[in-house]
C-alpha positions in Angstrom: 115.3 124.6 94.1 111.9 122.9 94.3 110.7 121.2 97.4 110.4 117.9 95.4 114.1 117.9 94.6 115.0 118.7 98.1 112.8 115.8 99.4 114.3 113.4 96.8 117.8 114.4 97.8 117.0 113.9 101.5 115.5 110.5 100.7 118.5 109.5 98.7 120.8 110.6 101.6 118.9 108.6 104.1 119.0 105.5 101.9 122.7 105.9 101.3 123.3 106.3 105.0 121.3 103.3 105.9 123.2 101.2 103.3 126.6 102.4 104.6 125.5 101.6 108.1 124.6 98.1 107.2 127.8 97.5 105.3 129.9 98.7 108.2 127.8 97.1 110.9 129.8 95.2 113.6 127.5 92.2 113.3 127.9 89.2 111.0 126.0 89.5 107.7 123.8 86.5 108.5 122.7 88.1 111.8 121.9 91.3 110.0 119.9 89.5 107.3 117.9 87.6 110.0 117.1 90.9 111.7 116.0 92.4 108.4 113.9 89.4 107.7 112.2 89.6 111.1 111.6 93.3 110.7 110.2 92.7 107.2 107.8 90.0 108.5 106.7 92.2 111.4 106.1 95.1 108.9 104.2 92.8 106.6 102.0 91.5 109.4 101.3 95.0 110.6 100.4 96.1 107.1 98.1 93.1 106.7 96.3 93.9 110.0 95.8 97.5 109.0 94.6 96.5 105.5 92.1 94.0 107.1 90.9 96.7 109.5 90.5 99.1 106.5 88.5 96.5 104.6 86.3 95.8 107.7 85.6 99.5 108.1 84.7 99.8 104.4 82.4 96.8 104.7 80.7 98.3 107.8 80.2 101.7 106.0 78.8 99.8 103.0 76.3 97.9 105.2 75.2 101.2 106.8 74.6 102.9 103.5 72.8 99.8 102.2 70.5 99.8 105.2 69.9 103.5 104.9 69.0 103.2 101.2 66.8 100.2 101.9 65.0 102.2 104.6 64.6 105.2 102.3 63.2 102.9 99.6 60.6 101.4 102.0 59.7 104.9 103.2 59.3 106.1 99.6 57.1 103.1 98.8 54.9 103.8 101.8 54.5 107.5 100.8 53.7 106.4 97.3 51.0 104.1 98.6 49.5 106.9 100.7 49.5 109.2 97.7 47.7 106.7 95.5 45.2 106.1 98.3 44.5 109.8 98.6 44.2 110.2 94.9 41.6 107.4 94.7 39.6 108.7 97.7 39.5 112.3 96.5 36.2 113.1 94.8 36.8 114.3 91.3 
């Protein structure tokens, strides 16, 4: 049996167990729905925060690379100017 099938079976078993646990829970359905709703909101907020942190880190990396490329471009222009100056001053 492949590990993919084992994982899928395990995942299905966990989902079935969670569903049965909810169906036979001692609390009222409305209370359970409120808890799920709260947990879902908390999860969504956490996910949004992590996504925003990810976007911020990507933006920072982009700026770093942009500055590095800009510095390299300026350095290349300076070297190019020096080379042109040396070519003009070299007796030929």
